[in-house]
mmCIF file of the N, C-alpha and C atoms, coordinates in Angstrom:
data_MODEL
# 
_entry.id   MODEL 
# 
loop_
_atom_site.group_PDB 
_atom_site.id 
_atom_site.type_symbol 
_atom_site.label_atom_id 
_atom_site.label_alt_id 
_atom_site.label_comp_id 
_atom_site.label_asym_id 
_atom_site.label_entity_id 
_atom_site.label_seq_id 
_atom_site.pdbx_PDB_ins_code 
_atom_site.Cartn_x 
_atom_site.Cartn_y 
_atom_site.Cartn_z 
_atom_site.occupancy 
_atom_site.B_iso_or_equiv 
_atom_site.pdbx_formal_charge 
_atom_site.auth_seq_id 
_atom_site.auth_comp_id 
_atom_site.auth_asym_id 
_atom_site.auth_atom_id 
_atom_site.pdbx_PDB_model_num 
ATOM 1   N N  . MET A 1 1  ? 66.552 197.078 -0.718  1.00 0.00 ? 1  MET A N  1 
ATOM 2   C CA . MET A 1 1  ? 66.503 195.894 0.101   1.00 0.00 ? 1  MET A CA 1 
ATOM 3   C C  . MET A 1 1  ? 65.574 194.879 -0.543  1.00 0.00 ? 1  MET A C  1 
ATOM 4   N N  . PHE A 1 2  ? 65.654 193.664 -0.084  1.00 0.00 ? 2  PHE A N  1 
ATOM 5   C CA . PHE A 1 2  ? 64.853 192.556 -0.629  1.00 0.00 ? 2  PHE A CA 1 
ATOM 6   C C  . PHE A 1 2  ? 64.119 191.845 0.473   1.00 0.00 ? 2  PHE A C  1 
ATOM 7   N N  . LYS A 1 3  ? 62.981 191.282 0.091   1.00 0.00 ? 3  LYS A N  1 
ATOM 8   C CA . LYS A 1 3  ? 62.143 190.537 1.043   1.00 0.00 ? 3  LYS A CA 1 
ATOM 9   C C  . LYS A 1 3  ? 61.753 189.218 0.384   1.00 0.00 ? 3  LYS A C  1 
ATOM 10  N N  . CYS A 1 4  ? 61.742 188.143 1.164   1.00 0.00 ? 4  CYS A N  1 
ATOM 11  C CA . CYS A 1 4  ? 61.323 186.839 0.704   1.00 0.00 ? 4  CYS A CA 1 
ATOM 12  C C  . CYS A 1 4  ? 59.770 186.837 0.499   1.00 0.00 ? 4  CYS A C  1 
ATOM 13  N N  . LYS A 1 5  ? 59.324 186.460 -0.680  1.00 0.00 ? 5  LYS A N  1 
ATOM 14  C CA . LYS A 1 5  ? 57.912 186.400 -0.907  1.00 0.00 ? 5  LYS A CA 1 
ATOM 15  C C  . LYS A 1 5  ? 57.210 185.252 -0.137  1.00 0.00 ? 5  LYS A C  1 
ATOM 16  N N  . GLU A 1 6  ? 57.996 184.265 0.260   1.00 0.00 ? 6  GLU A N  1 
ATOM 17  C CA . GLU A 1 6  ? 57.450 183.113 1.001   1.00 0.00 ? 6  GLU A CA 1 
ATOM 18  C C  . GLU A 1 6  ? 57.152 183.394 2.429   1.00 0.00 ? 6  GLU A C  1 
ATOM 19  N N  . CYS A 1 7  ? 58.103 184.065 3.134   1.00 0.00 ? 7  CYS A N  1 
ATOM 20  C CA . CYS A 1 7  ? 57.925 184.211 4.573   1.00 0.00 ? 7  CYS A CA 1 
ATOM 21  C C  . CYS A 1 7  ? 58.050 185.707 5.055   1.00 0.00 ? 7  CYS A C  1 
ATOM 22  N N  . GLY A 1 8  ? 58.494 186.585 4.141   1.00 0.00 ? 8  GLY A N  1 
ATOM 23  C CA . GLY A 1 8  ? 58.571 187.986 4.534   1.00 0.00 ? 8  GLY A CA 1 
ATOM 24  C C  . GLY A 1 8  ? 59.897 188.391 5.135   1.00 0.00 ? 8  GLY A C  1 
ATOM 25  N N  . SER A 1 9  ? 60.795 187.469 5.316   1.00 0.00 ? 9  SER A N  1 
ATOM 26  C CA . SER A 1 9  ? 62.139 187.773 5.906   1.00 0.00 ? 9  SER A CA 1 
ATOM 27  C C  . SER A 1 9  ? 62.981 188.577 4.939   1.00 0.00 ? 9  SER A C  1 
ATOM 28  N N  . THR A 1 10 ? 63.892 189.379 5.499   1.00 0.00 ? 10 THR A N  1 
ATOM 29  C CA . THR A 1 10 ? 64.872 190.118 4.706   1.00 0.00 ? 10 THR A CA 1 
ATOM 30  C C  . THR A 1 10 ? 66.245 189.562 4.909   1.00 0.00 ? 10 THR A C  1 
ATOM 31  N N  . ASP A 1 11 ? 66.369 188.470 5.625   1.00 0.00 ? 11 ASP A N  1 
ATOM 32  C CA . ASP A 1 11 ? 67.645 187.862 5.955   1.00 0.00 ? 11 ASP A CA 1 
ATOM 33  C C  . ASP A 1 11 ? 67.942 186.781 4.927   1.00 0.00 ? 11 ASP A C  1 
ATOM 34  N N  . PHE A 1 12 ? 69.161 186.832 4.357   1.00 0.00 ? 12 PHE A N  1 
ATOM 35  C CA . PHE A 1 12 ? 69.504 185.911 3.278   1.00 0.00 ? 12 PHE A CA 1 
ATOM 36  C C  . PHE A 1 12 ? 70.941 185.456 3.445   1.00 0.00 ? 12 PHE A C  1 
ATOM 37  N N  . LYS A 1 13 ? 71.255 184.386 2.711   1.00 0.00 ? 13 LYS A N  1 
ATOM 38  C CA . LYS A 1 13 ? 72.644 183.928 2.579   1.00 0.00 ? 13 LYS A CA 1 
ATOM 39  C C  . LYS A 1 13 ? 72.903 183.695 1.103   1.00 0.00 ? 13 LYS A C  1 
ATOM 40  N N  . LEU A 1 14 ? 74.154 183.910 0.678   1.00 0.00 ? 14 LEU A N  1 
ATOM 41  C CA . LEU A 1 14 ? 74.537 183.765 -0.688  1.00 0.00 ? 14 LEU A CA 1 
ATOM 42  C C  . LEU A 1 14 ? 75.012 182.325 -0.905  1.00 0.00 ? 14 LEU A C  1 
ATOM 43  N N  . VAL A 1 15 ? 74.687 181.746 -2.085  1.00 0.00 ? 15 VAL A N  1 
ATOM 44  C CA . VAL A 1 15 ? 75.181 180.432 -2.454  1.00 0.00 ? 15 VAL A CA 1 
ATOM 45  C C  . VAL A 1 15 ? 76.248 180.674 -3.535  1.00 0.00 ? 15 VAL A C  1 
ATOM 46  N N  . VAL A 1 16 ? 77.468 180.284 -3.250  1.00 0.00 ? 16 VAL A N  1 
ATOM 47  C CA . VAL A 1 16 ? 78.558 180.426 -4.171  1.00 0.00 ? 16 VAL A CA 1 
ATOM 48  C C  . VAL A 1 16 ? 79.063 179.072 -4.584  1.00 0.00 ? 16 VAL A C  1 
ATOM 49  N N  . GLN A 1 17 ? 79.876 179.052 -5.647  1.00 0.00 ? 17 GLN A N  1 
ATOM 50  C CA . GLN A 1 17 ? 80.482 177.826 -6.126  1.00 0.00 ? 17 GLN A CA 1 
ATOM 51  C C  . GLN A 1 17 ? 81.223 177.117 -5.007  1.00 0.00 ? 17 GLN A C  1 
ATOM 52  N N  . PRO A 1 18 ? 81.112 175.808 -4.881  1.00 0.00 ? 18 PRO A N  1 
ATOM 53  C CA . PRO A 1 18 ? 81.760 175.084 -3.801  1.00 0.00 ? 18 PRO A CA 1 
ATOM 54  C C  . PRO A 1 18 ? 83.267 175.293 -3.673  1.00 0.00 ? 18 PRO A C  1 
ATOM 55  N N  . GLY A 1 19 ? 83.961 175.472 -4.788  1.00 0.00 ? 19 GLY A N  1 
ATOM 56  C CA . GLY A 1 19 ? 85.410 175.665 -4.710  1.00 0.00 ? 19 GLY A CA 1 
ATOM 57  C C  . GLY A 1 19 ? 85.877 177.092 -4.570  1.00 0.00 ? 19 GLY A C  1 
ATOM 58  N N  . TYR A 1 20 ? 84.956 178.027 -4.417  1.00 0.00 ? 20 TYR A N  1 
ATOM 59  C CA . TYR A 1 20 ? 85.291 179.433 -4.363  1.00 0.00 ? 20 TYR A CA 1 
ATOM 60  C C  . TYR A 1 20 ? 86.090 179.734 -3.081  1.00 0.00 ? 20 TYR A C  1 
ATOM 61  N N  . LYS A 1 21 ? 87.278 180.340 -3.293  1.00 0.00 ? 21 LYS A N  1 
ATOM 62  C CA . LYS A 1 21 ? 88.136 180.573 -2.137  1.00 0.00 ? 21 LYS A CA 1 
ATOM 63  C C  . LYS A 1 21 ? 88.259 182.066 -1.780  1.00 0.00 ? 21 LYS A C  1 
ATOM 64  N N  . GLY A 1 22 ? 87.588 182.931 -2.537  1.00 0.00 ? 22 GLY A N  1 
ATOM 65  C CA . GLY A 1 22 ? 87.687 184.351 -2.316  1.00 0.00 ? 22 GLY A CA 1 
ATOM 66  C C  . GLY A 1 22 ? 86.886 184.809 -1.093  1.00 0.00 ? 22 GLY A C  1 
ATOM 67  N N  . GLN A 1 23 ? 87.059 186.074 -0.741  1.00 0.00 ? 23 GLN A N  1 
ATOM 68  C CA . GLN A 1 23 ? 86.357 186.695 0.370   1.00 0.00 ? 23 GLN A CA 1 
ATOM 69  C C  . GLN A 1 23 ? 85.110 187.385 -0.138  1.00 0.00 ? 23 GLN A C  1 
ATOM 70  N N  . ILE A 1 24 ? 83.968 187.206 0.565   1.00 0.00 ? 24 ILE A N  1 
ATOM 71  C CA . ILE A 1 24 ? 82.743 187.912 0.174   1.00 0.00 ? 24 ILE A CA 1 
ATOM 72  C C  . ILE A 1 24 ? 82.249 188.666 1.376   1.00 0.00 ? 24 ILE A C  1 
ATOM 73  N N  . ASN A 1 25 ? 82.001 189.976 1.195   1.00 0.00 ? 25 ASN A N  1 
ATOM 74  C CA . ASN A 1 25 ? 81.453 190.801 2.265   1.00 0.00 ? 25 ASN A CA 1 
ATOM 75  C C  . ASN A 1 25 ? 80.170 191.419 1.776   1.00 0.00 ? 25 ASN A C  1 
ATOM 76  N N  . ILE A 1 26 ? 79.152 191.427 2.618   1.00 0.00 ? 26 ILE A N  1 
ATOM 77  C CA . ILE A 1 26 ? 77.853 191.975 2.272   1.00 0.00 ? 26 ILE A CA 1 
ATOM 78  C C  . ILE A 1 26 ? 77.568 193.144 3.227   1.00 0.00 ? 26 ILE A C  1 
ATOM 79  N N  . SER A 1 27 ? 77.168 194.273 2.663   1.00 0.00 ? 27 SER A N  1 
ATOM 80  C CA . SER A 1 27 ? 76.835 195.440 3.522   1.00 0.00 ? 27 SER A CA 1 
ATOM 81  C C  . SER A 1 27 ? 75.637 196.185 2.856   1.00 0.00 ? 27 SER A C  1 
ATOM 82  N N  . HIS A 1 28 ? 75.287 197.282 3.466   1.00 0.00 ? 28 HIS A N  1 
ATOM 83  C CA . HIS A 1 28 ? 74.227 198.134 2.922   1.00 0.00 ? 28 HIS A CA 1 
ATOM 84  C C  . HIS A 1 28 ? 74.802 199.535 2.774   1.00 0.00 ? 28 HIS A C  1 
ATOM 85  N N  . ASN A 1 29 ? 74.421 200.228 1.699   1.00 0.00 ? 29 ASN A N  1 
ATOM 86  C CA . ASN A 1 29 ? 74.866 201.575 1.519   1.00 0.00 ? 29 ASN A CA 1 
ATOM 87  C C  . ASN A 1 29 ? 73.861 202.572 2.089   1.00 0.00 ? 29 ASN A C  1 
ATOM 88  N N  . ASP A 1 30 ? 74.079 203.881 1.915   1.00 0.00 ? 30 ASP A N  1 
ATOM 89  C CA . ASP A 1 30 ? 73.223 204.921 2.457   1.00 0.00 ? 30 ASP A CA 1 
ATOM 90  C C  . ASP A 1 30 ? 71.768 204.840 2.005   1.00 0.00 ? 30 ASP A C  1 
ATOM 91  N N  . HIS A 1 31 ? 71.546 204.190 0.840   1.00 0.00 ? 31 HIS A N  1 
ATOM 92  C CA . HIS A 1 31 ? 70.216 204.050 0.313   1.00 0.00 ? 31 HIS A CA 1 
ATOM 93  C C  . HIS A 1 31 ? 69.542 202.684 0.699   1.00 0.00 ? 31 HIS A C  1 
ATOM 94  N N  . ASN A 1 32 ? 70.189 201.978 1.606   1.00 0.00 ? 32 ASN A N  1 
ATOM 95  C CA . ASN A 1 32 ? 69.765 200.677 2.110   1.00 0.00 ? 32 ASN A CA 1 
ATOM 96  C C  . ASN A 1 32 ? 69.771 199.625 1.031   1.00 0.00 ? 32 ASN A C  1 
ATOM 97  N N  . GLU A 1 33 ? 70.612 199.798 -0.010  1.00 0.00 ? 33 GLU A N  1 
ATOM 98  C CA . GLU A 1 33 ? 70.785 198.795 -1.012  1.00 0.00 ? 33 GLU A CA 1 
ATOM 99  C C  . GLU A 1 33 ? 71.812 197.743 -0.540  1.00 0.00 ? 33 GLU A C  1 
ATOM 100 N N  . VAL A 1 34 ? 71.708 196.526 -1.023  1.00 0.00 ? 34 VAL A N  1 
ATOM 101 C CA . VAL A 1 34 ? 72.628 195.456 -0.673  1.00 0.00 ? 34 VAL A CA 1 
ATOM 102 C C  . VAL A 1 34 ? 73.897 195.617 -1.553  1.00 0.00 ? 34 VAL A C  1 
ATOM 103 N N  . VAL A 1 35 ? 75.018 195.731 -0.891  1.00 0.00 ? 35 VAL A N  1 
ATOM 104 C CA . VAL A 1 35 ? 76.321 195.876 -1.590  1.00 0.00 ? 35 VAL A CA 1 
ATOM 105 C C  . VAL A 1 35 ? 77.145 194.643 -1.326  1.00 0.00 ? 35 VAL A C  1 
ATOM 106 N N  . VAL A 1 36 ? 77.610 194.031 -2.406  1.00 0.00 ? 36 VAL A N  1 
ATOM 107 C CA . VAL A 1 36 ? 78.393 192.821 -2.346  1.00 0.00 ? 36 VAL A CA 1 
ATOM 108 C C  . VAL A 1 36 ? 79.797 193.177 -2.794  1.00 0.00 ? 36 VAL A C  1 
ATOM 109 N N  . MET A 1 37 ? 80.788 192.791 -1.966  1.00 0.00 ? 37 MET A N  1 
ATOM 110 C CA . MET A 1 37 ? 82.170 192.958 -2.323  1.00 0.00 ? 37 MET A CA 1 
ATOM 111 C C  . MET A 1 37 ? 82.878 191.580 -2.323  1.00 0.00 ? 37 MET A C  1 
ATOM 112 N N  . THR A 1 38 ? 83.390 191.238 -3.474  1.00 0.00 ? 38 THR A N  1 
ATOM 113 C CA . THR A 1 38 ? 84.086 189.936 -3.636  1.00 0.00 ? 38 THR A CA 1 
ATOM 114 C C  . THR A 1 38 ? 85.454 190.243 -4.170  1.00 0.00 ? 38 THR A C  1 
ATOM 115 N N  . ASN A 1 39 ? 86.485 189.879 -3.400  1.00 0.00 ? 39 ASN A N  1 
ATOM 116 C CA . ASN A 1 39 ? 87.892 190.218 -3.728  1.00 0.00 ? 39 ASN A CA 1 
ATOM 117 C C  . ASN A 1 39 ? 87.952 191.736 -3.894  1.00 0.00 ? 39 ASN A C  1 
ATOM 118 N N  . GLN A 1 40 ? 88.245 192.237 -5.097  1.00 0.00 ? 40 GLN A N  1 
ATOM 119 C CA . GLN A 1 40 ? 88.388 193.680 -5.309  1.00 0.00 ? 40 GLN A CA 1 
ATOM 120 C C  . GLN A 1 40 ? 87.230 194.265 -6.064  1.00 0.00 ? 40 GLN A C  1 
ATOM 121 N N  . GLN A 1 41 ? 86.170 193.512 -6.357  1.00 0.00 ? 41 GLN A N  1 
ATOM 122 C CA . GLN A 1 41 ? 85.032 194.020 -7.076  1.00 0.00 ? 41 GLN A CA 1 
ATOM 123 C C  . GLN A 1 41 ? 83.864 194.301 -6.123  1.00 0.00 ? 41 GLN A C  1 
ATOM 124 N N  . GLU A 1 42 ? 83.178 195.410 -6.302  1.00 0.00 ? 42 GLU A N  1 
ATOM 125 C CA . GLU A 1 42 ? 82.041 195.808 -5.517  1.00 0.00 ? 42 GLU A CA 1 
ATOM 126 C C  . GLU A 1 42 ? 80.860 196.142 -6.433  1.00 0.00 ? 42 GLU A C  1 
ATOM 127 N N  . PHE A 1 43 ? 79.645 195.689 -6.070  1.00 0.00 ? 43 PHE A N  1 
ATOM 128 C CA . PHE A 1 43 ? 78.511 196.023 -6.853  1.00 0.00 ? 43 PHE A CA 1 
ATOM 129 C C  . PHE A 1 43 ? 77.259 196.003 -5.998  1.00 0.00 ? 43 PHE A C  1 
ATOM 130 N N  . VAL A 1 44 ? 76.213 196.713 -6.448  1.00 0.00 ? 44 VAL A N  1 
ATOM 131 C CA . VAL A 1 44 ? 74.925 196.721 -5.823  1.00 0.00 ? 44 VAL A CA 1 
ATOM 132 C C  . VAL A 1 44 ? 74.121 195.582 -6.368  1.00 0.00 ? 44 VAL A C  1 
ATOM 133 N N  . ALA A 1 45 ? 73.586 194.746 -5.463  1.00 0.00 ? 45 ALA A N  1 
ATOM 134 C CA . ALA A 1 45 ? 72.798 193.568 -5.913  1.00 0.00 ? 45 ALA A CA 1 
ATOM 135 C C  . ALA A 1 45 ? 71.453 194.045 -6.484  1.00 0.00 ? 45 ALA A C  1 
ATOM 136 N N  . ASP A 1 46 ? 71.032 193.423 -7.532  1.00 0.00 ? 46 ASP A N  1 
ATOM 137 C CA . ASP A 1 46 ? 69.746 193.691 -8.124  1.00 0.00 ? 46 ASP A CA 1 
ATOM 138 C C  . ASP A 1 46 ? 68.865 192.450 -7.945  1.00 0.00 ? 46 ASP A C  1 
ATOM 139 N N  . LEU A 1 47 ? 67.605 192.550 -8.378  1.00 0.00 ? 47 LEU A N  1 
ATOM 140 C CA . LEU A 1 47 ? 66.662 191.446 -8.151  1.00 0.00 ? 47 LEU A CA 1 
ATOM 141 C C  . LEU A 1 47 ? 67.114 190.192 -8.903  1.00 0.00 ? 47 LEU A C  1 
ATOM 142 N N  . MET A 1 48 ? 67.677 190.287 -10.080 1.00 0.00 ? 48 MET A N  1 
ATOM 143 C CA . MET A 1 48 ? 68.131 189.086 -10.792 1.00 0.00 ? 48 MET A CA 1 
ATOM 144 C C  . MET A 1 48 ? 69.250 188.401 -10.082 1.00 0.00 ? 48 MET A C  1 
ATOM 145 N N  . PHE A 1 49 ? 70.186 189.156 -9.520  1.00 0.00 ? 49 PHE A N  1 
ATOM 146 C CA . PHE A 1 49 ? 71.270 188.612 -8.689  1.00 0.00 ? 49 PHE A CA 1 
ATOM 147 C C  . PHE A 1 49 ? 70.742 187.840 -7.487  1.00 0.00 ? 49 PHE A C  1 
ATOM 148 N N  . MET A 1 50 ? 69.842 188.488 -6.781  1.00 0.00 ? 50 MET A N  1 
ATOM 149 C CA . MET A 1 50 ? 69.254 187.852 -5.564  1.00 0.00 ? 50 MET A CA 1 
ATOM 150 C C  . MET A 1 50 ? 68.525 186.556 -5.917  1.00 0.00 ? 50 MET A C  1 
ATOM 151 N N  . ASN A 1 51 ? 67.775 186.555 -6.977  1.00 0.00 ? 51 ASN A N  1 
ATOM 152 C CA . ASN A 1 51 ? 67.043 185.330 -7.321  1.00 0.00 ? 51 ASN A CA 1 
ATOM 153 C C  . ASN A 1 51 ? 67.889 184.274 -7.909  1.00 0.00 ? 51 ASN A C  1 
ATOM 154 N N  . GLN A 1 52 ? 69.150 184.587 -8.290  1.00 0.00 ? 52 GLN A N  1 
ATOM 155 C CA . GLN A 1 52 ? 70.044 183.574 -8.754  1.00 0.00 ? 52 GLN A CA 1 
ATOM 156 C C  . GLN A 1 52 ? 70.981 183.045 -7.630  1.00 0.00 ? 52 GLN A C  1 
ATOM 157 N N  . PHE A 1 53 ? 71.326 183.879 -6.670  1.00 0.00 ? 53 PHE A N  1 
ATOM 158 C CA . PHE A 1 53 ? 72.387 183.542 -5.732  1.00 0.00 ? 53 PHE A CA 1 
ATOM 159 C C  . PHE A 1 53 ? 71.982 183.623 -4.248  1.00 0.00 ? 53 PHE A C  1 
ATOM 160 N N  . ALA A 1 54 ? 70.846 184.111 -3.906  1.00 0.00 ? 54 ALA A N  1 
ATOM 161 C CA . ALA A 1 54 ? 70.496 184.284 -2.504  1.00 0.00 ? 54 ALA A CA 1 
ATOM 162 C C  . ALA A 1 54 ? 69.418 183.262 -2.082  1.00 0.00 ? 54 ALA A C  1 
ATOM 163 N N  . VAL A 1 55 ? 69.565 182.768 -0.883  1.00 0.00 ? 55 VAL A N  1 
ATOM 164 C CA . VAL A 1 55 ? 68.632 181.817 -0.251  1.00 0.00 ? 55 VAL A CA 1 
ATOM 165 C C  . VAL A 1 55 ? 68.140 182.467 1.032   1.00 0.00 ? 55 VAL A C  1 
ATOM 166 N N  . CYS A 1 56 ? 66.826 182.387 1.315   1.00 0.00 ? 56 CYS A N  1 
ATOM 167 C CA . CYS A 1 56 ? 66.287 182.921 2.513   1.00 0.00 ? 56 CYS A CA 1 
ATOM 168 C C  . CYS A 1 56 ? 66.802 182.150 3.728   1.00 0.00 ? 56 CYS A C  1 
ATOM 169 N N  . ARG A 1 57 ? 67.283 182.875 4.751   1.00 0.00 ? 57 ARG A N  1 
ATOM 170 C CA . ARG A 1 57 ? 67.777 182.183 5.950   1.00 0.00 ? 57 ARG A CA 1 
ATOM 171 C C  . ARG A 1 57 ? 66.640 181.630 6.809   1.00 0.00 ? 57 ARG A C  1 
ATOM 172 N N  . GLN A 1 58 ? 65.426 182.171 6.678   1.00 0.00 ? 58 GLN A N  1 
ATOM 173 C CA . GLN A 1 58 ? 64.295 181.697 7.525   1.00 0.00 ? 58 GLN A CA 1 
ATOM 174 C C  . GLN A 1 58 ? 63.662 180.477 6.960   1.00 0.00 ? 58 GLN A C  1 
ATOM 175 N N  . CYS A 1 59 ? 63.316 180.481 5.656   1.00 0.00 ? 59 CYS A N  1 
ATOM 176 C CA . CYS A 1 59 ? 62.562 179.332 5.102   1.00 0.00 ? 59 CYS A CA 1 
ATOM 177 C C  . CYS A 1 59 ? 63.278 178.586 3.976   1.00 0.00 ? 59 CYS A C  1 
ATOM 178 N N  . ASP A 1 60 ? 64.541 178.971 3.725   1.00 0.00 ? 60 ASP A N  1 
ATOM 179 C CA . ASP A 1 60 ? 65.335 178.335 2.687   1.00 0.00 ? 60 ASP A CA 1 
ATOM 180 C C  . ASP A 1 60 ? 64.723 178.526 1.291   1.00 0.00 ? 60 ASP A C  1 
ATOM 181 N N  . GLY A 1 61 ? 63.900 179.504 1.119   1.00 0.00 ? 61 GLY A N  1 
ATOM 182 C CA . GLY A 1 61 ? 63.258 179.794 -0.171  1.00 0.00 ? 61 GLY A CA 1 
ATOM 183 C C  . GLY A 1 61 ? 64.315 180.228 -1.204  1.00 0.00 ? 61 GLY A C  1 
ATOM 184 N N  . ILE A 1 62 ? 64.139 179.735 -2.409  1.00 0.00 ? 62 ILE A N  1 
ATOM 185 C CA . ILE A 1 62 ? 65.036 180.149 -3.489  1.00 0.00 ? 62 ILE A CA 1 
ATOM 186 C C  . ILE A 1 62 ? 64.190 180.780 -4.586  1.00 0.00 ? 62 ILE A C  1 
ATOM 187 N N  . LYS A 1 63 ? 64.787 181.702 -5.332  1.00 0.00 ? 63 LYS A N  1 
ATOM 188 C CA . LYS A 1 63 ? 64.119 182.462 -6.351  1.00 0.00 ? 63 LYS A CA 1 
ATOM 189 C C  . LYS A 1 63 ? 62.803 183.050 -5.832  1.00 0.00 ? 63 LYS A C  1 
ATOM 190 N N  . SER A 1 64 ? 62.826 183.527 -4.628  1.00 0.00 ? 64 SER A N  1 
ATOM 191 C CA . SER A 1 64 ? 61.603 184.074 -3.965  1.00 0.00 ? 64 SER A CA 1 
ATOM 192 C C  . SER A 1 64 ? 61.750 185.486 -3.559  1.00 0.00 ? 64 SER A C  1 
ATOM 193 N N  . TRP A 1 65 ? 62.665 186.245 -4.120  1.00 0.00 ? 65 TRP A N  1 
ATOM 194 C CA . TRP A 1 65 ? 62.919 187.582 -3.660  1.00 0.00 ? 65 TRP A CA 1 
ATOM 195 C C  . TRP A 1 65 ? 62.167 188.646 -4.438  1.00 0.00 ? 65 TRP A C  1 
ATOM 196 N N  . GLU A 1 66 ? 61.777 189.699 -3.736  1.00 0.00 ? 66 GLU A N  1 
ATOM 197 C CA . GLU A 1 66 ? 61.144 190.876 -4.365  1.00 0.00 ? 66 GLU A CA 1 
ATOM 198 C C  . GLU A 1 66 ? 61.740 192.101 -3.729  1.00 0.00 ? 66 GLU A C  1 
ATOM 199 N N  . TYR A 1 67 ? 61.668 193.231 -4.409  1.00 0.00 ? 67 TYR A N  1 
ATOM 200 C CA . TYR A 1 67 ? 62.135 194.474 -3.825  1.00 0.00 ? 67 TYR A CA 1 
ATOM 201 C C  . TYR A 1 67 ? 61.288 194.835 -2.621  1.00 0.00 ? 67 TYR A C  1 
ATOM 202 N N  . PHE A 1 68 ? 61.940 195.426 -1.609  1.00 0.00 ? 68 PHE A N  1 
ATOM 203 C CA . PHE A 1 68 ? 61.253 195.812 -0.400  1.00 0.00 ? 68 PHE A CA 1 
ATOM 204 C C  . PHE A 1 68 ? 61.871 197.122 0.101   1.00 0.00 ? 68 PHE A C  1 
ATOM 205 N N  . PHE A 1 69 ? 61.047 198.176 0.175   1.00 0.00 ? 69 PHE A N  1 
ATOM 206 C CA . PHE A 1 69 ? 61.515 199.449 0.688   1.00 0.00 ? 69 PHE A CA 1 
ATOM 207 C C  . PHE A 1 69 ? 60.716 199.804 1.924   1.00 0.00 ? 69 PHE A C  1 
ATOM 208 N N  . ARG A 1 70 ? 61.416 199.974 3.004   1.00 0.00 ? 70 ARG A N  1 
ATOM 209 C CA . ARG A 1 70 ? 60.767 200.387 4.285   1.00 0.00 ? 70 ARG A CA 1 
ATOM 210 C C  . ARG A 1 70 ? 60.169 201.748 4.144   1.00 0.00 ? 70 ARG A C  1 
ATOM 211 N N  . LYS A 1 71 ? 59.022 201.931 4.699   1.00 0.00 ? 71 LYS A N  1 
ATOM 212 C CA . LYS A 1 71 ? 58.357 203.267 4.661   1.00 0.00 ? 71 LYS A CA 1 
ATOM 213 C C  . LYS A 1 71 ? 58.990 204.150 5.690   1.00 0.00 ? 71 LYS A C  1 
ATOM 214 N N  . ARG A 1 72 ? 59.291 205.360 5.353   1.00 0.00 ? 72 ARG A N  1 
ATOM 215 C CA . ARG A 1 72 ? 59.861 206.299 6.294   1.00 0.00 ? 72 ARG A CA 1 
ATOM 216 C C  . ARG A 1 72 ? 58.774 206.970 7.048   1.00 0.00 ? 72 ARG A C  1 
ATOM 217 N N  . VAL A 1 73 ? 58.968 207.165 8.337   1.00 0.00 ? 73 VAL A N  1 
ATOM 218 C CA . VAL A 1 73 ? 58.031 207.834 9.205   1.00 0.00 ? 73 VAL A CA 1 
ATOM 219 C C  . VAL A 1 73 ? 58.432 209.328 9.256   1.00 0.00 ? 73 VAL A C  1 
ATOM 220 N N  . ALA A 1 74 ? 57.431 210.203 9.061   1.00 0.00 ? 74 ALA A N  1 
ATOM 221 C CA . ALA A 1 74 ? 57.743 211.644 9.077   1.00 0.00 ? 74 ALA A CA 1 
ATOM 222 C C  . ALA A 1 74 ? 58.342 212.088 10.388  1.00 0.00 ? 74 ALA A C  1 
ATOM 223 N N  . GLY A 1 75 ? 59.373 212.886 10.267  1.00 0.00 ? 75 GLY A N  1 
ATOM 224 C CA . GLY A 1 75 ? 60.077 213.385 11.470  1.00 0.00 ? 75 GLY A CA 1 
ATOM 225 C C  . GLY A 1 75 ? 61.184 212.503 11.966  1.00 0.00 ? 75 GLY A C  1 
ATOM 226 N N  . MET A 1 76 ? 61.508 211.418 11.242  1.00 0.00 ? 76 MET A N  1 
ATOM 227 C CA . MET A 1 76 ? 62.555 210.544 11.702  1.00 0.00 ? 76 MET A CA 1 
ATOM 228 C C  . MET A 1 76 ? 63.675 210.529 10.710  1.00 0.00 ? 76 MET A C  1 
# 
């Protein structure tokens, strides 16, 4: 998962080419990684991808992403 360094939000939107007509679906896998599916291609987003194509929904920050892993609580 990723977190905005500016505001701490994990909520983002992707910025794609204005003329792009394909379908884009974003989900998370069992490891809580961001999975992007566009047309028939699926990939796990990395930090470089996020800093190139993702904008923070909270503060509109660009190129402000860092890896973020939630801590697991024992017994859960």
